Rosetta silent file (secondary structure, phi, psi, omega in degrees, C-alpha in Angstrom):
SEQUENCE: MLGLGITDHITEGSAAVAIEDYLWSSTDSGTDPHFTSDVVLETSTTIAGLNTILNGDKDAVQGFQTDFGTELEVGDIISIPSGSNGALEERRVDSISGQTLDLSADVTNAVSSVSFVRKRASLRDQNKNVLLRKLQKNTIKTLKTELNNGVSDSSVVIRRSFVGQSNSSGELSFAAGANETFNAVSNTDYVITVLTAGTGGTAVAGDKIDLENSDITVTGAGTGSLQIEDNTDSPFGDGATVRLISTITRTTVQEKSKTRSR
SCORE:     score description
SCORE:     0.000 S_00000001
   1 L     0.000  140.180 -179.485  207.066  122.683  273.853 S_00000001
   2 E  -111.702  151.257  176.051  204.715  121.209  276.430 S_00000001
   3 E  -136.699  163.039  178.702  200.949  120.830  276.319 S_00000001
   4 E  -111.366  131.430  178.634  198.229  119.733  278.688 S_00000001
   5 E  -130.102  165.524  177.452  195.815  116.979  277.763 S_00000001
   6 E  -130.074  132.048 -177.511  192.987  115.071  279.402 S_00000001
   7 L   -61.222  152.524 -179.593  192.356  111.386  278.875 S_00000001
   8 L    58.311 -125.434 -176.559  189.266  110.344  276.940 S_00000001
   9 L  -149.349  166.248  175.699  186.955  113.336  276.483 S_00000001
  10 L  -115.950  126.034  179.910  184.947  115.943  278.357 S_00000001
  11 L   -79.148  160.603 -178.903  181.257  116.196  277.606 S_00000001
  12 L   -61.037  124.965  176.535  179.568  119.558  277.212 S_00000001
  13 L    87.182   -7.630  179.269  178.859  121.076  280.630 S_00000001
  14 L  -155.083  150.219  174.855  180.685  118.432  282.672 S_00000001
  15 E   -91.468   71.637 -164.918  184.076  116.804  283.045 S_00000001
  16 L   -65.411  -50.444 -173.153  182.435  113.416  282.781 S_00000001
  17 L  -120.777   27.710  176.505  185.281  111.007  282.144 S_00000001
  18 L   -79.691  108.074 -177.215  188.339  113.103  282.924 S_00000001
  19 L  -109.646  -28.542 -174.052  190.408  110.806  285.123 S_00000001
  20 E  -149.043  139.684  170.508  193.971  111.888  284.400 S_00000001
  21 E  -111.492  162.299 -172.856  195.830  114.849  282.949 S_00000001
  22 E  -155.104  160.977  174.355  199.282  114.665  281.439 S_00000001
  23 E  -113.331  142.422  174.925  202.114  116.602  279.825 S_00000001
  24 E  -136.510  162.682 -178.848  203.731  115.677  276.549 S_00000001
  25 E  -106.452  139.289  178.486  206.533  117.048  274.434 S_00000001
  26 L   -68.928  -14.582  177.471  206.106  118.159  270.834 S_00000001
  27 L  -105.810   23.242 -176.365  209.505  116.541  270.166 S_00000001
  28 L   -60.271  125.075  179.274  208.468  113.278  271.818 S_00000001
  29 L   -96.754    3.000 -177.092  210.408  110.394  270.323 S_00000001
  30 L   102.360  -17.823  179.770  208.329  107.798  272.130 S_00000001
  31 L  -117.642   -1.487 -179.343  210.761  107.463  275.059 S_00000001
  32 L   -65.631  128.914 -178.455  210.550  110.986  276.459 S_00000001
  33 L   -61.693  150.236 -179.495  209.345  110.831  280.114 S_00000001
  34 L  -120.525  155.706  173.137  205.857  112.109  280.815 S_00000001
  35 E  -106.553  133.856  176.392  204.189  113.708  283.813 S_00000001
  36 E  -132.861  154.351  174.346  200.766  112.462  284.888 S_00000001
  37 E  -151.249  152.065 -178.702  198.410  113.289  287.737 S_00000001
  38 E   -82.929  148.161  174.265  194.973  112.136  288.811 S_00000001
  39 L   -93.064  134.806  179.887  191.876  114.319  288.577 S_00000001
  40 L   -76.671  123.118  178.512  189.832  114.555  291.790 S_00000001
  41 L   -88.743   85.281 -169.355  186.332  113.156  291.260 S_00000001
  42 L   -97.387   -7.108 -179.847  184.640  115.581  293.642 S_00000001
  43 E  -101.844  116.426 -178.678  181.075  115.621  292.245 S_00000001
  44 E  -114.166  132.442 -179.549  178.898  112.760  293.550 S_00000001
  45 E  -136.368  125.565  175.420  175.348  112.068  292.306 S_00000001
  46 E   -78.165  119.874 -176.301  173.053  109.212  293.334 S_00000001
  47 L   -83.672  159.418 -174.355  171.561  107.856  290.116 S_00000001
  48 L   -68.968  153.624  172.149  167.931  106.770  289.805 S_00000001
  49 L    86.769  178.258  178.806  166.690  103.233  290.437 S_00000001
  50 E  -118.011  153.933 -170.536  168.000  100.145  292.205 S_00000001
  51 E  -134.654  145.704 -178.943  170.753   97.833  291.023 S_00000001
  52 E  -130.672  137.276  174.002  171.652   94.164  291.426 S_00000001
  53 E  -125.543  123.152 -175.533  174.928   92.297  290.812 S_00000001
  54 L   -91.986  158.164 -179.025  174.775   88.490  290.949 S_00000001
  55 L   -61.201  -33.800 -175.752  177.460   86.088  292.152 S_00000001
  56 L   -72.343  -17.710 -176.373  177.758   84.415  288.766 S_00000001
  57 L  -151.414   82.366 -168.902  178.737   87.595  286.920 S_00000001
  58 L   -82.050    6.903  172.853  180.177   90.200  289.263 S_00000001
  59 L  -114.830   14.831  179.971  181.014   92.749  286.572 S_00000001
  60 E  -118.979  134.758 -177.940  177.440   92.914  285.206 S_00000001
  61 E  -114.918  132.264  172.234  174.732   95.177  286.626 S_00000001
  62 E  -111.101  118.909 -177.199  170.970   94.682  286.239 S_00000001
  63 E   -97.248  158.718  176.185  169.022   97.846  286.966 S_00000001
  64 E  -132.350  121.003 -176.872  165.411   98.392  288.014 S_00000001
  65 L    56.314   40.345  177.834  163.664  101.678  287.147 S_00000001
  66 L   -97.985  169.805  176.961  167.044  103.150  286.168 S_00000001
  67 L  -135.905   57.022 -175.984  167.903  105.710  283.507 S_00000001
  68 H   -56.441  -40.550 -175.659  171.438  104.617  282.611 S_00000001
  69 H   -62.173  -27.737 -179.836  171.278  106.069  279.095 S_00000001
  70 H   -95.026  -39.182 -171.163  170.705  109.590  280.432 S_00000001
  71 H   -92.112  -14.868 -177.382  172.618  109.593  283.711 S_00000001
  72 L  -126.623  155.997  171.717  175.727  107.611  282.755 S_00000001
  73 L  -131.059  153.540  173.368  178.350  107.593  280.021 S_00000001
  74 L   -59.035  129.050 -176.709  180.931  104.984  279.130 S_00000001
  75 L   104.990  -14.459  177.228  183.978  105.846  281.215 S_00000001
  76 L   -63.517  150.625  173.633  182.027  107.108  284.228 S_00000001
  77 E  -101.907  129.567  177.801  183.139  105.986  287.684 S_00000001
  78 E  -120.314  146.662 -179.510  180.422  104.586  289.944 S_00000001
  79 E  -104.272  127.401 -171.466  180.612  103.828  293.669 S_00000001
  80 E  -126.355  132.676  179.087  179.073  100.508  294.743 S_00000001
  81 L   -80.951   60.565 -173.194  178.494   99.187  298.336 S_00000001
  82 L  -111.879    3.805  179.031  179.917   95.770  297.393 S_00000001
  83 L   -83.211 -171.641  179.410  182.963   95.569  299.640 S_00000001
  84 H   -61.756  129.096 -179.172  183.311   93.916  303.015 S_00000001
  85 H    56.795   33.839  177.332  180.458   94.974  305.332 S_00000001
  86 H    79.674   15.303  177.858  179.070   97.235  302.615 S_00000001
  87 L   -62.321  147.087 -176.643  182.306   99.152  302.007 S_00000001
  88 L   -79.351  138.448  173.845  182.247  101.239  298.829 S_00000001
  89 E  -123.984  147.967  179.884  184.113  100.089  295.729 S_00000001
  90 E  -110.721  134.698  177.132  184.667  102.093  292.555 S_00000001
  91 E  -136.440  151.236  176.670  184.367  100.665  289.069 S_00000001
  92 E   -90.370  141.004  176.713  184.433  102.198  285.581 S_00000001
  93 E   -79.341  118.879  179.967  181.441  101.769  283.257 S_00000001
  94 E   -91.323  -34.325  179.243  182.606   99.861  280.170 S_00000001
  95 E  -156.266  155.260 -178.559  179.294   99.613  278.307 S_00000001
  96 E  -131.071  131.575  177.417  175.623  100.585  278.674 S_00000001
  97 E  -146.525   99.723  179.141  172.637   98.744  277.209 S_00000001
  98 L    61.146 -117.441 -178.365  169.170   99.681  278.410 S_00000001
  99 L   -95.614   15.071 -178.336  168.849   98.574  282.055 S_00000001
 100 E  -124.904  151.895  176.625  172.233   96.777  282.144 S_00000001
 101 E  -130.441  147.777  166.681  175.838   97.846  282.631 S_00000001
 102 E  -108.873  131.005 -177.759  179.176   96.128  282.102 S_00000001
 103 E   -99.645  164.725 -176.614  181.851   97.166  284.631 S_00000001
 104 L   -72.667  -22.559 -179.620  185.620   97.340  284.215 S_00000001
 105 L  -158.719  161.347  177.114  186.211   94.617  286.844 S_00000001
 106 L   -63.594  147.409  169.075  184.370   92.266  289.185 S_00000001
 107 L   -85.371  168.417 -176.962  183.123   93.628  292.504 S_00000001
 108 L   -73.313  -45.427 -176.457  184.008   91.770  295.707 S_00000001
 109 L  -129.601  149.192  173.792  180.504   90.740  296.735 S_00000001
 110 L   -66.641  149.639  178.517  177.143   90.413  295.016 S_00000001
 111 E  -134.782  156.893 -178.153  174.579   93.088  295.921 S_00000001
 112 E  -135.417  126.042  174.889  170.806   93.312  295.560 S_00000001
 113 E    54.223   55.207  178.204  168.601   96.396  295.072 S_00000001
 114 E  -115.357  160.382  176.786  171.215   98.986  296.027 S_00000001
 115 L   -91.050  147.969  175.668  171.769  102.548  294.869 S_00000001
 116 L  -108.001  149.740  175.451  174.833  103.615  292.870 S_00000001
 117 E  -116.107  123.181  176.668  176.651  106.933  293.155 S_00000001
 118 E   -84.184  133.519 -179.201  178.169  108.473  290.018 S_00000001
 119 E  -118.754  127.521 -178.850  181.479  110.291  290.595 S_00000001
 120 E  -136.564  159.572  171.452  182.745  112.920  288.181 S_00000001
 121 E   -82.652  163.701  176.458  185.297  115.697  287.984 S_00000001
 122 L  -133.586  145.559  178.115  184.190  119.302  287.625 S_00000001
 123 L   -91.740  123.542  179.894  185.721  122.222  285.753 S_00000001
 124 L  -102.406  156.407  175.446  186.219  125.290  287.925 S_00000001
 125 L    49.899   47.811 -178.746  186.664  128.915  286.910 S_00000001
 126 L   -67.445  -16.447  178.614  185.645  128.206  283.324 S_00000001
 127 L   -77.611  -14.256 -178.282  185.294  131.958  282.778 S_00000001
 128 L   -89.807   68.574 -175.105  189.041  132.438  283.257 S_00000001
 129 L  -125.435   17.247 -178.654  189.920  131.514  279.693 S_00000001
 130 L  -100.227  121.597 -178.803  191.195  134.792  278.225 S_00000001
 131 L  -105.398   18.603  178.963  194.920  134.845  277.435 S_00000001
 132 L  -107.215  151.926  176.326  194.934  138.404  276.053 S_00000001
 133 L  -130.752  145.444 -178.521  195.829  141.555  277.942 S_00000001
 134 L   -78.819  134.407  176.773  194.934  145.135  277.183 S_00000001
 135 L   -80.401  170.768 -172.370  197.821  147.441  276.302 S_00000001
 136 L   -67.671  -29.185 -178.595  198.258  150.875  277.853 S_00000001
 137 L  -128.826  151.915  176.585  196.910  152.749  274.841 S_00000001
 138 L   -76.770  158.063  174.764  194.298  152.021  272.224 S_00000001
 139 L    51.941   42.990  174.337  195.162  151.464  268.553 S_00000001
 140 L   -78.526  125.514 -178.719  198.863  150.737  269.153 S_00000001
 141 L   -84.584  -37.739 -177.184  200.413  149.721  265.859 S_00000001
 142 L  -154.841  154.429  174.221  203.780  148.546  267.163 S_00000001
 143 L   -95.523    0.258  177.257  205.859  148.323  270.319 S_00000001
 144 L   -84.238  136.075 -175.483  208.988  149.195  268.374 S_00000001
 145 L  -118.818  156.387  175.144  210.125  152.776  268.874 S_00000001
 146 L   -65.233  -33.170  179.814  212.357  155.205  267.011 S_00000001
 147 L   -60.214  -30.286  179.890  214.258  155.722  270.265 S_00000001
 148 L  -104.107   22.444  176.181  215.295  152.068  270.107 S_00000001
 149 L    57.786   32.990  176.330  216.020  152.208  266.352 S_00000001
 150 L    72.941    9.643  179.409  212.975  150.100  265.528 S_00000001
 151 L   -96.704  139.182 -179.502  214.297  147.081  267.449 S_00000001
 152 L   -61.043  131.601  174.952  211.974  145.337  269.864 S_00000001
 153 L  -115.933   20.801  178.317  212.723  146.190  273.485 S_00000001
 154 L   -80.940  146.001  175.184  209.988  143.949  274.891 S_00000001
 155 E  -140.216  148.326  178.994  210.867  141.224  277.373 S_00000001
 156 E  -134.695  151.232  174.875  208.804  138.499  279.020 S_00000001
 157 E  -106.205  127.105 -174.751  209.414  136.076  281.889 S_00000001
 158 E  -130.107  164.089  170.257  208.355  132.510  281.139 S_00000001
 159 E  -107.959  137.126  179.812  208.519  129.037  282.623 S_00000001
 160 E  -136.869  144.051  179.832  210.051  126.276  280.518 S_00000001
 161 E  -103.672  133.688  176.455  210.468  122.557  281.065 S_00000001
 162 E  -122.538  146.730  168.848  213.661  120.705  280.137 S_00000001
 163 E  -115.172  124.136 -177.137  214.497  117.005  280.251 S_00000001
 164 E  -134.052  168.897 -179.409  218.198  116.295  280.777 S_00000001
 165 E  -131.144  133.931 -177.791  220.576  113.483  281.641 S_00000001
 166 L   -73.246  150.400  177.755  223.516  113.627  284.038 S_00000001
 167 L   -87.167 -174.359 -175.867  227.020  112.848  282.823 S_00000001
 168 L   -64.472  -19.022  177.579  229.487  110.407  284.384 S_00000001
 169 L   -92.325    4.196 -179.169  230.429  113.073  286.965 S_00000001
 170 L    76.093   22.079 -178.466  226.803  113.493  288.048 S_00000001
 171 L  -103.989  152.598  179.327  226.559  116.947  286.461 S_00000001
 172 E  -124.258  148.205  174.648  223.689  118.426  284.463 S_00000001
 173 E  -140.596  143.805 -179.053  223.613  121.194  281.880 S_00000001
 174 E  -135.969  145.048 -178.668  220.704  122.966  280.174 S_00000001
 175 E  -122.295  130.152  175.476  220.647  125.507  277.342 S_00000001
 176 L   -82.160  175.697 -179.917  218.046  128.226  276.796 S_00000001
 177 L   -86.389 -173.746  179.783  217.037  129.507  273.368 S_00000001
 178 L   -62.940  139.543  179.580  218.142  132.590  271.450 S_00000001
 179 L    58.702   31.018  179.175  217.775  135.888  273.393 S_00000001
 180 E  -126.824  141.355  177.547  216.920  133.914  276.544 S_00000001
 181 E  -133.922  147.652  177.137  218.648  133.833  279.939 S_00000001
 182 E   -77.077  135.735  176.646  218.066  131.795  283.076 S_00000001
 183 L   -76.116  171.880  177.960  216.803  133.763  286.071 S_00000001
 184 L   -56.460  139.765 -173.130  218.324  133.547  289.545 S_00000001
 185 L   -86.506  130.614  173.304  217.980  130.030  290.899 S_00000001
 186 L  -153.487  164.715  178.034  215.711  129.329  293.884 S_00000001
 187 L   -71.548  -12.113  176.516  213.335  126.576  294.942 S_00000001
 188 L   -79.759  -41.402 -174.662  210.492  128.989  294.189 S_00000001
 189 L   -99.860   -6.060 -179.802  211.371  129.577  290.543 S_00000001
 190 L  -134.804  137.903  174.373  213.006  126.214  289.767 S_00000001
 191 E  -133.273  125.238  177.750  211.832  122.640  290.300 S_00000001
 192 E  -123.493  125.228 -175.141  214.010  119.663  289.400 S_00000001
 193 E  -123.071  135.472  177.871  212.588  116.154  289.668 S_00000001
 194 E   -80.652  121.839  178.134  214.386  112.849  289.159 S_00000001
 195 E   -93.083  -41.107  177.790  212.535  110.742  286.568 S_00000001
 196 E  -136.159  125.911 -177.614  214.992  107.870  286.353 S_00000001
 197 L   -66.154  146.208  177.569  217.711  107.223  288.966 S_00000001
 198 L   -94.163  168.425  178.394  221.319  107.224  287.806 S_00000001
 199 E   -74.411  123.196  178.164  224.075  104.742  288.565 S_00000001
 200 L    83.341    1.636  179.497  225.773  105.587  291.863 S_00000001
 201 L   -87.092  159.154  179.780  223.414  108.457  292.667 S_00000001
 202 L   -91.324  -18.720 -177.884  221.629  108.922  295.997 S_00000001
 203 L   -85.503  149.153  176.434  218.316  110.166  294.522 S_00000001
 204 L  -115.276  167.258 -179.636  215.558  107.820  293.391 S_00000001
 205 L   -56.984  131.579 -179.064  212.804  108.326  290.844 S_00000001
 206 L   100.160  -16.145 -179.932  210.300  110.908  292.088 S_00000001
 207 L   -68.628  140.494  170.724  212.750  112.799  294.329 S_00000001
 208 E  -102.117  134.203 -174.510  212.785  116.604  294.129 S_00000001
 209 L   -94.366  132.491  177.445  216.233  118.140  294.531 S_00000001
 210 L   -79.749  104.116 -177.437  216.785  121.098  296.879 S_00000001
 211 L   -76.329  -10.974  177.678  218.661  123.578  294.694 S_00000001
 212 L   -94.840    1.813  175.855  219.288  125.867  297.694 S_00000001
 213 L   -64.374  138.239 -176.899  221.210  123.138  299.519 S_00000001
 214 L   -65.073  -19.020  178.984  224.767  124.262  300.228 S_00000001
 215 L   -80.034  -16.168 -178.979  226.082  121.026  298.669 S_00000001
 216 E   -94.973  130.638  175.786  224.503  121.899  295.299 S_00000001
 217 E  -111.629  122.847  178.206  226.311  124.344  293.009 S_00000001
 218 E  -120.634  122.366  179.119  224.281  126.024  290.265 S_00000001
 219 E  -123.665  155.880  176.081  226.026  128.337  287.824 S_00000001
 220 L   110.669   -0.184  176.356  224.872  130.190  284.736 S_00000001
 221 L   -60.736  134.823 -176.086  222.089  132.409  286.100 S_00000001
 222 L    90.005   -3.178  177.613  221.857  135.469  283.847 S_00000001
 223 L  -122.866 -178.515 -179.867  223.225  133.509  280.887 S_00000001
 224 L   -93.298    6.485 -178.866  221.765  131.075  278.389 S_00000001
 225 E  -133.028  130.190 -177.023  223.493  128.032  279.878 S_00000001
 226 E  -119.242  132.326  177.594  222.808  126.470  283.298 S_00000001
 227 E  -121.600  137.582  178.902  225.040  123.915  285.046 S_00000001
 228 E  -126.689  126.326  177.670  224.122  121.919  288.163 S_00000001
 229 E  -145.058  161.917 -178.817  226.646  119.900  290.133 S_00000001
 230 E  -111.099  135.237 -177.863  227.083  118.520  293.659 S_00000001
 231 L   -77.724  -22.133 -177.967  230.116  119.334  295.781 S_00000001
 232 L  -120.544 -114.067  178.544  229.880  116.090  297.791 S_00000001
 233 L   -76.995  128.081 -178.924  227.720  113.030  297.115 S_00000001
 234 L   -78.019  126.738  175.538  225.976  113.371  293.778 S_00000001
 235 L   -72.777  -20.130 -173.149  222.214  112.838  293.973 S_00000001
 236 L   -91.013  -40.365 -173.808  222.160  112.171  290.236 S_00000001
 237 L    68.814 -159.941 -178.047  224.973  109.743  289.591 S_00000001
 238 E   -96.505  124.051  173.200  225.690  108.692  286.013 S_00000001
 239 L    83.087   18.118  176.174  222.840  108.686  283.513 S_00000001
 240 L   -72.278  138.588  175.627  220.017  110.017  285.701 S_00000001
 241 E  -101.085  127.033 -176.853  217.095  111.484  283.744 S_00000001
 242 E  -130.496  156.663  171.729  215.598  114.624  285.297 S_00000001
 243 E  -114.923  126.214  178.784  212.946  117.194  284.455 S_00000001
 244 E  -111.385  123.766  170.549  213.773  120.834  285.182 S_00000001
 245 E  -103.324  115.060 -170.778  211.085  123.503  285.284 S_00000001
 246 E  -119.897  162.864  175.635  212.972  126.788  285.069 S_00000001
 247 E  -106.995  126.556 -172.536  212.254  130.514  284.987 S_00000001
 248 E  -129.900  142.095  172.565  213.623  132.286  281.912 S_00000001
 249 E  -103.384  125.328  178.565  213.683  135.888  280.718 S_00000001
 250 E  -107.783  124.662 -179.850  213.248  136.331  276.976 S_00000001
 251 E  -109.834  167.482 -178.873  214.400  139.636  275.492 S_00000001
 252 L    51.165   51.684 -178.628  213.980  141.220  272.046 S_00000001
 253 L   -73.989  125.411 -178.509  210.642  139.507  271.681 S_00000001
 254 L   -93.187  144.675  178.534  209.439  139.678  268.077 S_00000001
 255 L   -75.365  158.802  176.483  205.788  140.046  267.148 S_00000001
 256 L   -85.041  137.196  176.050  203.956  137.388  265.153 S_00000001
 257 L   -77.848  132.513 -179.585  203.173  138.184  261.518 S_00000001
 258 L  -129.717  144.693  179.674  199.442  138.034  260.813 S_00000001
 259 L  -121.307  126.808  178.822  197.507  138.241  257.569 S_00000001
 260 L   -69.464  130.540 -175.488  193.886  139.350  257.465 S_00000001
 261 L   -90.040  -15.496  179.524  191.787  136.647  255.806 S_00000001
 262 L  -154.460    0.000    0.000  188.812  138.851  254.921 S_00000001
């Protein structure tokens, strides 16, 4: 099972220190590869007051008529005109004390009486947080019917992520769960990314494999087992670690048992 997380924390009403999101596995053994991506810091705000950084301590800020305690949080990214010819540099706020700040690293040049710009991420479409859907009729007790002998005939299409390793022949195999089958393979419904290059393979870490390439053979669509192999030069080689995001149809979906607490 995969989940989405955000580093540090998000303050109420703003994505203040969200710098990176990531995926993790509930079966993570500590060596399972992870996916990470940067969050775009698209909200810029010029904070109050003027700021000075001296040559003797280029990661310390002395403010004048500032309001650091209200406008900044530890972990915020600030933009400072301290580069060559006033070029902007970004530093993370490590600590705040009254009119002073400690930065994550030295700036290139000292500055005197300059303005800082705070950069933060923003959460969009926060109203789109409902994962329930209305059924066709009100007060439905069950989706099981007498016509189907009380057996669930519901099916859902889902996306699932697998991490696999190629064998000595450069082949990969993946297995779905009970009552699950792999859908038809296409580059739209399947994404396979090389996490660690294999021995003798042509692909390097970060490469995405074209599953519609005529040299790639994929078998097992419509079944619970998927095999991927190359007819010519293997992109995987021996021992390549890959992540496959696949499209799966799950049939005979069972409802969750629930107990009323009050």
